[in-house]
N, C-alpha and C positions, 0 to 999 in steps of 0.2 A: 227391137223393143216389142213389135207386134207379135212376134213368136213367143215372147215371155208372157205377155198378157193373154195370148190365146191358150196357153197351158192351163189357165184357171177358168176359162169359159167352157160352156158345154161343147163337147166334141160330137156326141151322138144323142139323138132324141128318138123316142118311139112311144107309141101308145095308141089307144083306141079313144072313142068318144068320151068314155067315163073315166079313164085313167091315162096318165102319161108320165114319163120320167125322162130325165136326161143324165148323161154321164159326163162329169167334168174331165178335162184333159189330164188332170192329176191322177185319175183312176185308169186312164187308158193310154199311157205312154207319154203324157205331158211332161213328166219329170225329165225325160230325155231331151225334149225340145227346149225345156227351160234351161237345162244344162248347156245345150248347144248355144242358146241365146247368151248365156253368161260367158261362154268361151268366145263368142263373136265380140262381145263387148270388151272383154279383157284384151284380146288380140288387137282390136282396133285402137284402144286407148294406149296400150303399151308402145307400139311402134307400127307405123303404117308403111311398110316397105313392100316390095314385090312378093316376097315369101308370105307375108301376112295377108296380102290381098288374095293370094292363091288359097290359103287356109280358109279365109272367109268365104270365098267362092265355093269351095268344096263343102264346107259345113252348111252353108246356105242352100246349096243344091240338095244335100241330104235331107234337110228339114223340109224343103219344098217337095221333094219326091215322096217322103213319108206322108205328108199331109195330103198330097194329091192322090196317093194310093188309097188312103182311108176315105177320101171324098168319092172316089170312083167305086170303091167296094166297101161301103160302110159296115157290112156284115162281118168283114174280116176283123175289124177292130173292136166291134161291140159284142162279139160272140162271148157269151158267158157273163157279160157285165149287165146287160139288160134282161137276160133270161131269168136271172134270179129275182126280178121284180114282177114276174108273172104278167108280162105285157105281151100283147099280140101286135102283129104288124111288123114290117121290116124297119130297121133303124134308118134314120136320115142323118146326113152330116149336119153338125151344129156350127154356130158362129165361131167357136174356138178353132175349128179346123181351117176355116177360111182365113182367120187372122194369122194362124201359124203359117199357112201357105204364102200369104202376103209377106210375112216377115222373112221367110226363106228367100223368096224372090227378090225382095228389097236388098238383102245381103249380097246376093249374086250380082244384081244389077249395079249396086254401088261399087263393088270390087272391080267388076269388068269395066264400067265406065270410067272409074278413076284411073285404071291402068291404060285404057284406050286413049283417053284425053289428057293423061298425065297431069291431073289436077291435084297435086300433092299439097293439100291445104295445111299440112303441118310444117311445111318448109318455112323457115324464118329468114 
C-alpha cells in the first residue's frame, strides 16, 4: 500500500532560493511501482501459499531496490525531468521514494516472516 501511495508523491525535488520544483513518481517510473503494488495486492488476496510468498518477496525486493537506487543516486532518475524546468542544484530524493522503499521492504518482510513463522492467517 505504501508503494502505491508513494507513486503519487514527489520522488525528486530541486531548486534554488527563488524557485523549486518536484517530480511526482508518476513522471519518473512510479507507474511501474504502482503496477508492482497492484500485483502484490492481487497475489496476496488470491491465494497466500509458498509460491505466492516467493513472488511477493521478489517483487517487493525489486521495488525496494529501485527506490533505494534512486535515493542513493537521485540524479539518475531525475535526469531530464528537472532539467526542463530550468532549475539549478542537484536533485534530492522526495517523500515518494521513501514511501516506495518502505512498501517494498514491507512486502519482503511480510512474505519472509509469514514463511519463517508459518502464520498462514488465511487458514480456516
